[in-house]
Structure formats: structure tokens, C-alpha cells
VMD Tcl script that builds the backbone (N, CA, C; Angstrom):
set m [mol new atoms 546]
animate dup $m
set s [atomselect $m all]
$s set {name element resname resid chain x y z} {
  {N N MET 1 A 200.929 29.383 164.216}
  {CA C MET 1 A 200.491 28.184 162.917}
  {C C MET 1 A 200.598 26.879 162.831}
  {N N ASN 2 A 199.845 25.917 162.564}
  {CA C ASN 2 A 200.333 24.819 162.162}
  {C C ASN 2 A 200.942 24.317 161.225}
  {N N THR 3 A 201.941 23.743 161.424}
  {CA C THR 3 A 203.053 23.134 160.114}
  {C C THR 3 A 203.116 21.892 159.911}
  {N N SER 4 A 202.191 20.978 160.048}
  {CA C SER 4 A 201.986 19.836 159.938}
  {C C SER 4 A 200.921 20.391 158.490}
  {N N THR 5 A 201.066 19.053 157.712}
  {CA C THR 5 A 200.486 18.631 156.244}
  {C C THR 5 A 200.337 17.584 156.067}
  {N N ALA 6 A 198.585 17.618 155.678}
  {CA C ALA 6 A 198.214 15.836 155.536}
  {C C ALA 6 A 198.271 15.805 154.429}
  {N N SER 7 A 198.603 14.937 153.960}
  {CA C SER 7 A 198.538 14.224 152.648}
  {C C SER 7 A 196.882 14.075 151.701}
  {N N LEU 8 A 196.675 13.984 150.597}
  {CA C LEU 8 A 195.221 13.733 150.032}
  {C C LEU 8 A 194.300 12.683 150.953}
  {N N SER 9 A 195.426 11.162 150.377}
  {CA C SER 9 A 194.724 10.363 151.175}
  {C C SER 9 A 194.243 10.165 152.596}
  {N N GLU 10 A 194.997 11.216 153.558}
  {CA C GLU 10 A 195.163 11.294 155.100}
  {C C GLU 10 A 193.596 11.987 155.196}
  {N N MET 11 A 193.750 12.829 154.217}
  {CA C MET 11 A 192.539 14.181 154.045}
  {C C MET 11 A 191.226 13.785 153.650}
  {N N PHE 12 A 191.067 12.342 152.701}
  {CA C PHE 12 A 190.264 11.594 152.462}
  {C C PHE 12 A 189.488 10.976 153.518}
  {N N ASN 13 A 190.589 10.342 153.818}
  {CA C ASN 13 A 190.860 9.259 155.429}
  {C C ASN 13 A 189.381 10.003 156.303}
  {N N SER 14 A 190.352 11.031 156.459}
  {CA C SER 14 A 189.801 12.168 158.019}
  {C C SER 14 A 188.370 12.646 157.187}
  {N N SER 15 A 188.218 12.863 156.333}
  {CA C SER 15 A 186.760 13.010 156.227}
  {C C SER 15 A 185.823 11.831 155.907}
  {N N ILE 16 A 185.926 10.795 155.520}
  {CA C ILE 16 A 185.291 9.765 156.129}
  {C C ILE 16 A 185.147 9.713 157.376}
  {N N ALA 17 A 186.203 9.823 158.238}
  {CA C ALA 17 A 185.675 9.785 159.683}
  {C C ALA 17 A 185.077 10.428 160.262}
  {N N VAL 18 A 185.001 12.023 159.476}
  {CA C VAL 18 A 183.992 13.552 160.527}
  {C C VAL 18 A 182.481 12.515 159.809}
  {N N LEU 19 A 182.599 12.396 158.127}
  {CA C LEU 19 A 181.526 12.290 157.544}
  {C C LEU 19 A 180.319 11.180 158.546}
  {N N THR 20 A 181.636 10.178 158.718}
  {CA C THR 20 A 180.285 8.713 159.480}
  {C C THR 20 A 179.758 8.802 161.114}
  {N N LYS 21 A 181.035 9.732 161.529}
  {CA C LYS 21 A 180.939 9.547 163.134}
  {C C LYS 21 A 180.353 11.077 163.485}
  {N N PRO 22 A 179.357 11.727 163.076}
  {CA C PRO 22 A 178.953 13.079 163.077}
  {C C PRO 22 A 178.767 13.946 164.621}
  {N N SER 23 A 180.358 14.069 165.401}
  {CA C SER 23 A 180.328 14.774 166.632}
  {C C SER 23 A 181.705 15.310 166.618}
  {N N VAL 24 A 181.384 16.466 167.781}
  {CA C VAL 24 A 182.734 16.967 167.831}
  {C C VAL 24 A 184.002 16.175 167.672}
  {N N ALA 25 A 183.668 15.174 168.401}
  {CA C ALA 25 A 185.606 14.344 169.161}
  {C C ALA 25 A 185.708 14.223 167.551}
  {N N PRO 26 A 185.317 13.353 166.496}
  {CA C PRO 26 A 186.175 12.898 165.377}
  {C C PRO 26 A 186.979 14.660 164.680}
  {N N VAL 27 A 186.065 15.404 164.695}
  {CA C VAL 27 A 186.647 16.847 163.929}
  {C C VAL 27 A 187.796 17.454 164.843}
  {N N GLU 28 A 187.556 17.680 166.531}
  {CA C GLU 28 A 188.892 17.953 166.988}
  {C C GLU 28 A 189.904 16.890 166.916}
  {N N MET 29 A 189.830 16.007 167.035}
  {CA C MET 29 A 190.991 14.755 166.363}
  {C C MET 29 A 191.937 15.271 165.464}
  {N N TYR 30 A 190.789 15.511 164.179}
  {CA C TYR 30 A 191.773 15.922 162.896}
  {C C TYR 30 A 192.229 17.132 162.809}
  {N N GLU 31 A 191.407 18.294 163.798}
  {CA C GLU 31 A 191.841 19.617 163.330}
  {C C GLU 31 A 193.160 20.018 162.775}
  {N N ARG 32 A 194.039 19.578 163.763}
  {CA C ARG 32 A 195.229 19.949 163.929}
  {C C ARG 32 A 196.331 19.672 162.891}
  {N N ARG 33 A 195.749 18.630 162.479}
  {CA C ARG 33 A 196.594 17.945 160.958}
  {C C ARG 33 A 196.583 18.241 159.803}
  {N N GLY 34 A 195.956 19.887 159.781}
  {CA C GLY 34 A 196.534 19.923 158.291}
  {C C GLY 34 A 196.146 21.765 158.476}
  {N N THR 35 A 196.169 22.719 157.387}
  {CA C THR 35 A 196.646 24.174 156.671}
  {C C THR 35 A 195.723 24.294 156.226}
  {N N LEU 36 A 195.382 25.870 155.978}
  {CA C LEU 36 A 195.243 26.652 154.968}
  {C C LEU 36 A 195.141 26.198 154.174}
  {N N GLN 37 A 196.555 25.531 153.513}
  {CA C GLN 37 A 197.279 25.710 152.342}
  {C C GLN 37 A 196.823 23.918 151.880}
  {N N THR 38 A 196.781 23.008 152.804}
  {CA C THR 38 A 196.695 21.752 152.653}
  {C C THR 38 A 194.856 21.807 152.126}
  {N N ALA 39 A 194.341 22.282 153.001}
  {CA C ALA 39 A 192.915 22.594 153.054}
  {C C ALA 39 A 192.274 23.436 151.738}
  {N N LEU 40 A 193.244 24.369 150.971}
  {CA C LEU 40 A 192.629 24.661 149.705}
  {C C LEU 40 A 193.325 23.917 148.890}
  {N N ILE 41 A 193.829 22.502 148.965}
  {CA C ILE 41 A 194.732 21.787 147.775}
  {C C ILE 41 A 193.444 20.757 147.985}
  {N N TYR 42 A 192.644 20.526 148.546}
  {CA C TYR 42 A 191.544 19.549 148.851}
  {C C TYR 42 A 190.677 19.953 148.208}
  {N N VAL 43 A 190.383 21.435 148.452}
  {CA C VAL 43 A 189.190 22.226 148.334}
  {C C VAL 43 A 189.286 22.795 146.468}
  {N N ALA 44 A 190.666 22.825 146.476}
  {CA C ALA 44 A 191.159 22.673 144.845}
  {C C ALA 44 A 190.191 21.168 143.767}
  {N N ILE 45 A 190.296 19.947 144.221}
  {CA C ILE 45 A 188.999 19.527 143.989}
  {C C ILE 45 A 188.421 19.013 143.531}
  {N N ALA 46 A 187.778 19.734 144.660}
  {CA C ALA 46 A 186.497 20.187 144.570}
  {C C ALA 46 A 185.966 20.994 143.241}
  {N N ALA 47 A 186.727 22.080 143.093}
  {CA C ALA 47 A 186.682 23.520 141.905}
  {C C ALA 47 A 187.179 22.755 140.454}
  {N N VAL 48 A 188.208 21.464 140.612}
  {CA C VAL 48 A 188.148 21.497 139.393}
  {C C VAL 48 A 186.902 20.579 139.134}
  {N N VAL 49 A 186.762 19.612 139.755}
  {CA C VAL 49 A 185.691 18.937 139.650}
  {C C VAL 49 A 183.933 19.788 138.997}
  {N N GLY 50 A 183.703 20.678 139.823}
  {CA C GLY 50 A 182.646 21.797 139.247}
  {C C GLY 50 A 183.454 22.632 138.188}
  {N N ALA 51 A 184.390 22.802 137.975}
  {CA C ALA 51 A 185.002 23.898 136.658}
  {C C ALA 51 A 184.318 22.586 135.210}
  {N N VAL 52 A 184.803 21.173 135.495}
  {CA C VAL 52 A 184.651 20.388 134.656}
  {C C VAL 52 A 183.085 20.217 134.172}
  {N N ILE 53 A 182.883 19.844 135.170}
  {CA C ILE 53 A 181.306 19.687 135.168}
  {C C ILE 53 A 180.136 21.213 134.520}
  {N N GLY 54 A 181.024 22.447 134.921}
  {CA C GLY 54 A 180.438 23.692 134.817}
  {C C GLY 54 A 180.891 24.099 133.344}
  {N N LEU 55 A 181.893 22.926 132.544}
  {CA C LEU 55 A 182.138 23.380 131.283}
  {C C LEU 55 A 180.966 22.695 130.191}
  {N N LEU 56 A 179.819 21.978 130.388}
  {CA C LEU 56 A 178.624 22.204 130.137}
  {C C LEU 56 A 177.707 23.451 130.011}
  {N N GLY 57 A 178.446 24.358 130.360}
  {CA C GLY 57 A 177.547 26.060 130.184}
  {C C GLY 57 A 178.665 26.750 129.345}
  {N N GLY 58 A 179.832 26.353 129.133}
  {CA C GLY 58 A 180.369 26.760 128.499}
  {C C GLY 58 A 181.956 27.074 129.245}
  {N N ILE 59 A 182.998 27.467 128.791}
  {CA C ILE 59 A 184.020 28.228 129.381}
  {C C ILE 59 A 183.689 28.939 130.715}
  {N N ALA 60 A 183.274 30.336 130.430}
  {CA C ALA 60 A 182.602 30.986 131.290}
  {C C ALA 60 A 182.239 30.423 132.357}
  {N N GLY 61 A 181.468 29.464 132.280}
  {CA C GLY 61 A 180.731 28.590 132.969}
  {C C GLY 61 A 181.603 27.515 134.306}
  {N N ALA 62 A 182.808 27.241 133.350}
  {CA C ALA 62 A 183.614 26.569 134.015}
  {C C ALA 62 A 184.307 27.287 135.059}
  {N N VAL 63 A 184.607 28.656 134.369}
  {CA C VAL 63 A 185.720 29.848 134.984}
  {C C VAL 63 A 185.020 30.011 136.430}
  {N N GLY 64 A 183.979 30.278 136.154}
  {CA C GLY 64 A 183.106 30.867 137.247}
  {C C GLY 64 A 182.596 30.006 138.295}
  {N N SER 65 A 182.471 28.630 137.604}
  {CA C SER 65 A 182.383 27.372 139.132}
  {C C SER 65 A 183.368 27.453 139.804}
  {N N PHE 66 A 184.833 27.153 138.836}
  {CA C PHE 66 A 186.043 27.079 140.010}
  {C C PHE 66 A 186.662 28.386 140.709}
  {N N VAL 67 A 185.923 29.757 140.168}
  {CA C VAL 67 A 186.208 30.702 141.362}
  {C C VAL 67 A 185.607 30.685 141.903}
  {N N SER 68 A 184.637 30.696 142.145}
  {CA C SER 68 A 182.943 30.249 143.429}
  {C C SER 68 A 183.797 29.906 144.256}
  {N N VAL 69 A 184.158 28.304 143.763}
  {CA C VAL 69 A 184.448 27.314 144.748}
  {C C VAL 69 A 185.190 28.360 145.985}
  {N N PHE 70 A 186.354 28.746 145.549}
  {CA C PHE 70 A 187.823 28.883 146.214}
  {C C PHE 70 A 187.011 30.395 147.115}
  {N N ILE 71 A 186.131 31.453 146.346}
  {CA C ILE 71 A 185.674 32.272 147.171}
  {C C ILE 71 A 184.758 31.947 148.089}
  {N N THR 72 A 183.755 31.322 147.640}
  {CA C THR 72 A 182.757 30.947 149.229}
  {C C THR 72 A 183.410 30.481 149.815}
  {N N PHE 73 A 184.370 28.978 149.758}
  {CA C PHE 73 A 185.044 28.508 150.820}
  {C C PHE 73 A 185.798 29.311 152.126}
  {N N LEU 74 A 186.785 30.301 151.307}
  {CA C LEU 74 A 187.037 31.500 152.294}
  {C C LEU 74 A 186.527 32.480 152.447}
  {N N LEU 75 A 185.810 33.096 152.159}
  {CA C LEU 75 A 184.740 33.676 152.584}
  {C C LEU 75 A 184.120 33.841 153.767}
  {N N PHE 76 A 183.617 32.496 153.729}
  {CA C PHE 76 A 182.830 31.051 155.114}
  {C C PHE 76 A 183.964 31.329 156.191}
  {N N THR 77 A 184.573 30.459 155.600}
  {CA C THR 77 A 186.329 29.806 157.129}
  {C C THR 77 A 186.556 31.575 157.312}
  {N N GLY 78 A 186.830 32.206 156.640}
  {CA C GLY 78 A 187.078 33.744 157.111}
  {C C GLY 78 A 186.660 34.258 157.977}
  {N N THR 79 A 185.608 34.481 157.831}
  {CA C THR 79 A 184.545 34.929 158.441}
  {C C THR 79 A 183.844 33.637 159.742}
  {N N THR 80 A 183.814 33.102 159.471}
  {CA C THR 80 A 183.801 31.878 160.546}
  {C C THR 80 A 184.887 32.120 161.740}
  {N N TYR 81 A 186.290 32.219 161.511}
  {CA C TYR 81 A 187.337 32.700 162.124}
  {C C TYR 81 A 187.414 34.195 163.078}
  {N N TYR 82 A 187.246 34.951 162.197}
  {CA C TYR 82 A 187.170 36.333 162.835}
  {C C TYR 82 A 185.972 36.436 163.787}
  {N N VAL 83 A 184.849 36.034 163.460}
  {CA C VAL 83 A 183.215 36.323 164.186}
  {C C VAL 83 A 183.772 35.716 165.335}
  {N N GLY 84 A 184.053 34.120 165.611}
  {CA C GLY 84 A 184.090 33.389 166.458}
  {C C GLY 84 A 185.267 33.782 167.245}
  {N N LYS 85 A 186.169 34.254 166.917}
  {CA C LYS 85 A 187.596 34.985 167.521}
  {C C LYS 85 A 186.383 35.912 168.918}
  {N N SER 86 A 185.979 36.886 167.583}
  {CA C SER 86 A 184.845 37.797 168.273}
  {C C SER 86 A 183.998 37.430 169.791}
  {N N GLN 87 A 184.092 35.874 169.571}
  {CA C GLN 87 A 182.988 35.092 170.167}
  {C C GLN 87 A 183.688 34.710 171.521}
  {N N GLY 88 A 185.076 35.009 171.702}
  {CA C GLY 88 A 185.924 34.129 172.504}
  {C C GLY 88 A 186.209 32.779 171.977}
  {N N GLY 89 A 186.290 32.644 171.155}
  {CA C GLY 89 A 186.861 31.492 169.928}
  {C C GLY 89 A 188.247 31.356 170.454}
  {N N THR 90 A 189.164 30.150 170.100}
  {CA C THR 90 A 190.744 30.180 170.426}
  {C C THR 90 A 191.279 29.593 169.576}
  {N N GLY 91 A 190.222 29.186 168.299}
  {CA C GLY 91 A 190.918 28.764 167.681}
  {C C GLY 91 A 192.038 29.236 166.623}
  {N N THR 92 A 192.309 28.405 165.355}
  {CA C THR 92 A 193.468 29.166 164.692}
  {C C THR 92 A 192.514 29.395 163.025}
  {N N PHE 93 A 193.046 30.004 162.493}
  {CA C PHE 93 A 192.438 30.162 160.802}
  {C C PHE 93 A 192.813 28.700 159.992}
  {N N ASP 94 A 193.883 28.259 160.246}
  {CA C ASP 94 A 194.227 26.903 159.943}
  {C C ASP 94 A 193.621 25.665 160.419}
  {N N GLU 95 A 193.367 26.059 161.626}
  {CA C GLU 95 A 192.276 24.969 162.103}
  {C C GLU 95 A 190.972 25.111 161.240}
  {N N VAL 96 A 190.575 26.193 161.503}
  {CA C VAL 96 A 188.867 26.900 160.916}
  {C C VAL 96 A 189.291 25.680 159.161}
  {N N ALA 97 A 189.911 26.373 158.599}
  {CA C ALA 97 A 189.961 26.087 157.212}
  {C C ALA 97 A 189.853 24.609 157.078}
  {N N TYR 98 A 190.769 23.745 158.142}
  {CA C TYR 98 A 191.275 22.456 157.358}
  {C C TYR 98 A 189.915 21.841 158.259}
  {N N THR 99 A 189.409 22.191 159.228}
  {CA C THR 99 A 188.183 21.311 159.487}
  {C C THR 99 A 186.912 21.236 158.959}
  {N N PHE 100 A 186.774 22.786 158.054}
  {CA C PHE 100 A 185.662 22.844 157.158}
  {C C PHE 100 A 186.540 22.097 156.003}
  {N N SER 101 A 186.981 21.986 155.378}
  {CA C SER 101 A 187.446 21.375 154.438}
  {C C SER 101 A 187.284 19.970 154.441}
  {N N LEU 102 A 187.310 19.174 155.444}
  {CA C LEU 102 A 187.124 18.240 155.378}
  {C C LEU 102 A 185.612 17.352 155.357}
  {N N PHE 103 A 184.273 18.110 155.806}
  {CA C PHE 103 A 183.128 17.815 155.471}
  {C C PHE 103 A 182.678 18.564 154.398}
  {N N TRP 104 A 183.389 19.707 153.604}
  {CA C TRP 104 A 182.994 20.490 152.674}
  {C C TRP 104 A 182.771 19.732 151.166}
  {N N VAL 105 A 184.236 19.586 151.173}
  {CA C VAL 105 A 184.610 19.150 149.902}
  {C C VAL 105 A 184.101 17.856 149.776}
  {N N PRO 106 A 184.012 16.631 150.489}
  {CA C PRO 106 A 183.416 15.670 150.065}
  {C C PRO 106 A 181.663 16.122 149.658}
  {N N LEU 107 A 181.094 16.702 150.235}
  {CA C LEU 107 A 179.561 17.062 150.463}
  {C C LEU 107 A 179.433 17.955 149.205}
  {N N SER 108 A 180.490 18.792 148.728}
  {CA C SER 108 A 180.369 19.300 147.601}
  {C C SER 108 A 180.578 18.665 146.291}
  {N N LEU 109 A 181.289 18.085 146.471}
  {CA C LEU 109 A 181.699 16.819 145.276}
  {C C LEU 109 A 180.521 15.783 145.085}
  {N N ALA 110 A 179.817 15.279 146.080}
  {CA C ALA 110 A 178.635 14.784 145.946}
  {C C ALA 110 A 177.945 15.492 144.934}
  {N N SER 111 A 176.996 16.482 145.998}
  {CA C SER 111 A 176.146 17.383 145.494}
  {C C SER 111 A 176.432 17.928 143.844}
  {N N THR 112 A 177.603 18.198 143.296}
  {CA C THR 112 A 177.906 18.362 142.038}
  {C C THR 112 A 177.585 17.469 141.402}
  {N N VAL 113 A 178.032 16.257 141.463}
  {CA C VAL 113 A 178.145 14.810 140.685}
  {C C VAL 113 A 176.034 14.528 140.662}
  {N N ILE 114 A 175.594 14.394 142.205}
  {CA C ILE 114 A 174.884 14.216 141.955}
  {C C ILE 114 A 173.447 14.875 141.445}
  {N N ILE 115 A 173.483 16.279 141.660}
  {CA C ILE 115 A 172.538 16.987 140.518}
  {C C ILE 115 A 172.576 17.636 138.858}
  {N N THR 116 A 174.106 17.029 138.936}
  {CA C THR 116 A 174.667 17.313 137.411}
  {C C THR 116 A 173.601 15.980 136.809}
  {N N ILE 117 A 173.770 14.454 137.107}
  {CA C ILE 117 A 173.224 13.389 136.770}
  {C C ILE 117 A 171.598 13.350 136.689}
  {N N LEU 118 A 171.058 13.738 138.121}
  {CA C LEU 118 A 170.097 14.126 138.280}
  {C C LEU 118 A 168.676 14.740 137.361}
  {N N ALA 119 A 169.945 16.148 136.645}
  {CA C ALA 119 A 169.487 17.369 135.930}
  {C C ALA 119 A 169.162 16.864 134.401}
  {N N ILE 120 A 169.635 15.509 134.260}
  {CA C ILE 120 A 169.619 15.169 132.516}
  {C C ILE 120 A 168.226 14.705 132.716}
  {N N THR 121 A 167.733 14.094 133.470}
  {CA C THR 121 A 166.365 14.102 132.740}
  {C C THR 121 A 165.029 14.919 134.085}
  {N N ILE 122 A 164.246 14.958 133.346}
  {CA C ILE 122 A 162.902 15.945 133.407}
  {C C ILE 122 A 162.401 14.961 135.005}
  {N N VAL 123 A 162.742 13.811 135.383}
  {CA C VAL 123 A 162.293 13.643 136.726}
  {C C VAL 123 A 163.284 13.734 138.155}
  {N N GLY 124 A 164.145 13.613 137.445}
  {CA C GLY 124 A 165.559 13.754 138.165}
  {C C GLY 124 A 165.519 15.347 138.476}
  {N N LEU 125 A 165.126 16.346 136.829}
  {CA C LEU 125 A 165.582 17.540 137.748}
  {C C LEU 125 A 164.599 18.022 138.776}
  {N N CYS 126 A 163.629 16.818 138.886}
  {CA C CYS 126 A 162.757 17.500 139.931}
  {C C CYS 126 A 163.112 16.823 141.475}
  {N N LEU 127 A 163.643 16.285 141.016}
  {CA C LEU 127 A 164.377 15.924 142.606}
  {C C LEU 127 A 165.861 16.948 143.018}
  {N N VAL 128 A 166.357 17.411 141.938}
  {CA C VAL 128 A 167.471 18.345 142.219}
  {C C VAL 128 A 167.375 19.356 143.750}
  {N N PRO 129 A 166.048 20.288 143.932}
  {CA C PRO 129 A 165.725 20.898 145.184}
  {C C PRO 129 A 165.762 20.150 146.173}
  {N N PHE 130 A 165.666 18.967 146.335}
  {CA C PHE 130 A 165.454 18.164 147.444}
  {C C PHE 130 A 167.161 17.529 148.114}
  {N N VAL 131 A 167.796 17.313 146.963}
  {CA C VAL 131 A 168.991 16.804 147.176}
  {C C VAL 131 A 169.971 18.621 147.381}
  {N N ALA 132 A 169.955 19.083 146.892}
  {CA C ALA 132 A 170.393 20.798 147.396}
  {C C ALA 132 A 170.105 20.899 149.146}
  {N N LEU 133 A 168.877 20.756 149.295}
  {CA C LEU 133 A 168.251 21.255 150.840}
  {C C LEU 133 A 168.911 19.765 151.524}
  {N N ALA 134 A 168.998 18.832 151.238}
  {CA C ALA 134 A 169.696 17.419 151.823}
  {C C ALA 134 A 171.125 18.221 152.566}
  {N N VAL 135 A 172.110 18.488 151.191}
  {CA C VAL 135 A 173.256 18.815 150.955}
  {C C VAL 135 A 173.231 19.892 152.077}
  {N N LEU 136 A 172.673 20.970 151.909}
  {CA C LEU 136 A 173.000 22.229 152.852}
  {C C LEU 136 A 172.812 21.708 154.253}
  {N N VAL 137 A 171.551 21.013 154.846}
  {CA C VAL 137 A 171.331 20.685 155.894}
  {C C VAL 137 A 173.037 19.904 156.606}
  {N N ALA 138 A 172.900 19.289 155.502}
  {CA C ALA 138 A 174.427 18.215 156.173}
  {C C ALA 138 A 175.423 19.354 156.478}
  {N N GLN 139 A 175.462 20.398 155.383}
  {CA C GLN 139 A 176.508 21.375 155.489}
  {C C GLN 139 A 176.409 22.167 157.147}
  {N N VAL 140 A 175.534 22.617 157.405}
  {CA C VAL 140 A 174.979 23.228 158.296}
  {C C VAL 140 A 175.062 22.584 159.563}
  {N N TYR 141 A 174.978 21.505 159.245}
  {CA C TYR 141 A 175.341 20.286 160.848}
  {C C TYR 141 A 176.442 20.635 160.371}
  {N N PHE 142 A 177.202 20.025 159.860}
  {CA C PHE 142 A 179.006 19.778 160.051}
  {C C PHE 142 A 179.557 20.997 160.646}
  {N N ALA 143 A 179.133 21.968 159.595}
  {CA C ALA 143 A 179.589 23.416 160.112}
  {C C ALA 143 A 179.644 23.924 161.747}
  {N N TYR 144 A 178.152 23.420 162.320}
  {CA C TYR 144 A 178.571 23.740 163.777}
  {C C TYR 144 A 179.090 22.958 163.963}
  {N N LEU 145 A 179.019 21.428 164.056}
  {CA C LEU 145 A 180.456 20.928 164.886}
  {C C LEU 145 A 182.013 21.372 164.539}
  {N N ALA 146 A 181.930 21.523 163.815}
  {CA C ALA 146 A 183.266 22.505 163.175}
  {C C ALA 146 A 183.419 23.705 163.950}
  {N N VAL 147 A 182.827 24.455 164.104}
  {CA C VAL 147 A 182.686 25.509 164.642}
  {C C VAL 147 A 183.204 25.480 166.122}
  {N N GLN 148 A 182.607 24.235 166.927}
  {CA C GLN 148 A 182.805 23.605 168.079}
  {C C GLN 148 A 183.984 23.218 168.613}
  {N N SER 149 A 184.589 22.527 167.596}
  {CA C SER 149 A 185.795 21.733 167.816}
  {C C SER 149 A 187.214 23.471 167.105}
  {N N SER 150 A 187.142 23.291 166.086}
  {CA C SER 150 A 188.020 24.229 165.306}
  {C C SER 150 A 187.934 25.753 166.284}
  {N N MET 151 A 187.077 26.456 166.867}
  {CA C MET 151 A 186.769 27.719 167.382}
  {C C MET 151 A 187.009 26.911 168.845}
  {N N ASN 152 A 186.886 25.981 169.342}
  {CA C ASN 152 A 186.654 25.973 170.989}
  {C C ASN 152 A 185.349 26.600 171.154}
  {N N LEU 153 A 184.417 26.677 170.718}
  {CA C LEU 153 A 183.312 27.498 171.356}
  {C C LEU 153 A 182.069 26.350 171.510}
  {N N VAL 154 A 181.429 26.398 173.547}
  {CA C VAL 154 A 180.667 25.884 173.258}
  {C C VAL 154 A 179.268 26.113 173.424}
  {N N ASP 155 A 179.231 27.718 173.980}
  {CA C ASP 155 A 178.226 28.143 173.990}
  {C C ASP 155 A 177.332 28.141 172.602}
  {N N ARG 156 A 175.905 27.769 172.697}
  {CA C ARG 156 A 175.349 27.225 171.321}
  {C C ARG 156 A 174.861 28.808 170.781}
  {N N ASN 157 A 174.677 29.857 171.681}
  {CA C ASN 157 A 174.822 31.223 170.975}
  {C C ASN 157 A 175.800 31.431 170.202}
  {N N LYS 158 A 176.767 31.362 170.187}
  {CA C LYS 158 A 177.794 32.221 170.121}
  {C C LYS 158 A 177.865 31.080 168.860}
  {N N VAL 159 A 178.050 29.678 168.677}
  {CA C VAL 159 A 178.483 29.121 167.571}
  {C C VAL 159 A 177.479 29.872 166.424}
  {N N LEU 160 A 175.730 29.937 166.718}
  {CA C LEU 160 A 175.046 29.969 165.934}
  {C C LEU 160 A 175.257 31.780 165.379}
  {N N ILE 161 A 175.919 32.116 166.339}
  {CA C ILE 161 A 176.175 33.755 165.784}
  {C C ILE 161 A 177.076 34.070 165.263}
  {N N THR 162 A 178.169 32.802 164.835}
  {CA C THR 162 A 179.267 32.742 164.260}
  {C C THR 162 A 178.958 32.201 162.902}
  {N N LEU 163 A 178.070 31.515 162.566}
  {CA C LEU 163 A 177.914 30.830 161.724}
  {C C LEU 163 A 176.912 31.350 160.921}
  {N N ALA 164 A 175.284 32.331 161.511}
  {CA C ALA 164 A 174.837 33.154 160.825}
  {C C ALA 164 A 175.401 34.343 160.417}
  {N N ALA 165 A 176.603 34.786 160.975}
  {CA C ALA 165 A 177.600 35.742 160.489}
  {C C ALA 165 A 178.307 35.385 159.069}
  {N N ALA 166 A 178.912 33.863 159.061}
  {CA C ALA 166 A 179.485 33.676 158.341}
  {C C ALA 166 A 178.645 33.575 156.712}
  {N N ALA 167 A 177.534 33.166 157.283}
  {CA C ALA 167 A 176.652 32.499 156.134}
  {C C ALA 167 A 175.919 34.454 155.208}
  {N N VAL 168 A 175.282 35.164 156.166}
  {CA C VAL 168 A 175.567 36.443 155.672}
  {C C VAL 168 A 176.678 36.543 154.367}
  {N N VAL 169 A 177.761 37.053 155.307}
  {CA C VAL 169 A 179.057 37.280 154.723}
  {C C VAL 169 A 179.144 36.606 153.239}
  {N N THR 170 A 178.934 35.307 153.256}
  {CA C THR 170 A 179.410 34.646 151.724}
  {C C THR 170 A 178.354 34.886 151.331}
  {N N PHE 171 A 176.824 34.929 151.382}
  {CA C PHE 171 A 176.068 35.168 150.580}
  {C C PHE 171 A 175.967 36.587 149.622}
  {N N LEU 172 A 176.333 37.780 150.538}
  {CA C LEU 172 A 176.627 38.840 150.182}
  {C C LEU 172 A 177.498 39.232 149.141}
  {N N GLY 173 A 178.666 38.505 149.926}
  {CA C GLY 173 A 179.710 38.191 148.905}
  {C C GLY 173 A 180.035 37.726 147.463}
  {N N ASN 174 A 178.913 36.606 147.381}
  {CA C ASN 174 A 178.984 36.035 146.429}
  {C C ASN 174 A 178.239 36.933 145.232}
  {N N TYR 175 A 176.823 37.225 146.260}
  {CA C TYR 175 A 175.877 38.780 145.399}
  {C C TYR 175 A 176.709 39.609 144.739}
  {N N LEU 176 A 177.797 40.132 145.403}
  {CA C LEU 176 A 178.387 41.592 144.737}
  {C C LEU 176 A 179.062 40.761 143.389}
  {N N ILE 177 A 179.789 39.477 143.681}
  {CA C ILE 177 A 181.055 39.063 143.087}
  {C C ILE 177 A 180.325 38.888 141.548}
  {N N THR 178 A 179.070 38.107 142.002}
  {CA C THR 178 A 177.917 37.693 140.482}
  {C C THR 178 A 177.757 38.817 139.733}
  {N N SER 179 A 177.579 40.189 140.373}
  {CA C SER 179 A 176.915 41.276 139.969}
  {C C SER 179 A 177.644 41.886 139.049}
  {N N ILE 180 A 179.354 42.045 139.786}
  {CA C ILE 180 A 180.459 42.231 138.971}
  {C C ILE 180 A 180.583 41.811 137.630}
  {N N ILE 181 A 180.627 40.418 137.527}
  {CA C ILE 181 A 180.701 39.857 136.782}
  {C C ILE 181 A 179.990 39.375 135.936}
  {N N THR 182 A 178.810 39.574 135.938}
  {CA C THR 182 A 177.869 39.452 134.963}
  {C C THR 182 A 176.934 40.974 134.559}
}
mol reanalyze $m
mol bondsrecalc $m
mol representation Tube
mol addrep $m
């Protein structure tokens, strides 16, 4: 288990490096600098911003948004770790969670803010699906890099199996939770 912890400023700087130099090497460089705990602290920032914006839909929207951020992150990274292990991966859950947080948090924050701003006008509302799609494509690309790095998987098929399983489990988990809450 990784015992180092990164400060928020280190995490922010690591995120910038990972996002501006999209390849396995920068992700690999930062993967051991944090833990699940530091990743969840970083994710909490995205959750708080989402909850504040969720207040536009009332208290239930804010709470739902806050909880959803954590559930989605934990389902996806947990499944990535376990399926990645079954595919021969050698990384730790700390490495997976921390690595994913470095791109997931800034992309989540950016999409939440941009989509909220766009949704104010009719013209902006028409752009929301394109922004959401662009963020999804970026998340998939960075997740591909993160699995290669954090799980030490180089076989493309094994990486894709890992990501597909994580996507399915996360979708089904969110669907079940939403069904129970509503």
C-alpha cells in the first residue's frame, strides 16, 4: 500500500501535467504519489462543486449529486482494479484511484461548470450534448492511459476489457442506486 500523500497543490499540478502531456509516461510518473484517501479528498472537491450547482435543483439535487460523484468514482476505479488484476495487472488500488483522480476531477469540474453555464440559454443548451460527448471522449482516452499505467497492462485487449467491465458495472450501479432513491 502506498503511504505517501499528495497535497492539493501537488495534485492540481499533477493533473495539469497529465492533461497537457497525454501519454502513459506522465501518468506513470505520478501514480505512486497518492493513495485512495488523497484521491477521495480530491474527488470531494468535484463533489462539492457538483452539489453546489445541484442546489439549483433543490436540496435533493445537491445531495444526489454529491453522493453520485463518490459512487461513480469508487465503482469505476474499484472495478478497474479488480478486473485489471484478473487480466494480469500488477497495480494497487491506491495507484488506480489516485491516477484516475488526476484526470477525472478536472474534467468533471470543467464539464459541470461549462454545462451549467451553457444551460442558461437556449443556444447554449443545444451545445450541452457536444460538451458532454467531448468530456466523455477525453475521459475514455485518459482512462485508457491510466489503466496502462496504474495496472501495468500493455495488451490493448486487456485494457479494453478492463475499461468495458468498469463502464458496465458503473452504469448498472448508478442505475440501481437511482432506481432505489427515486
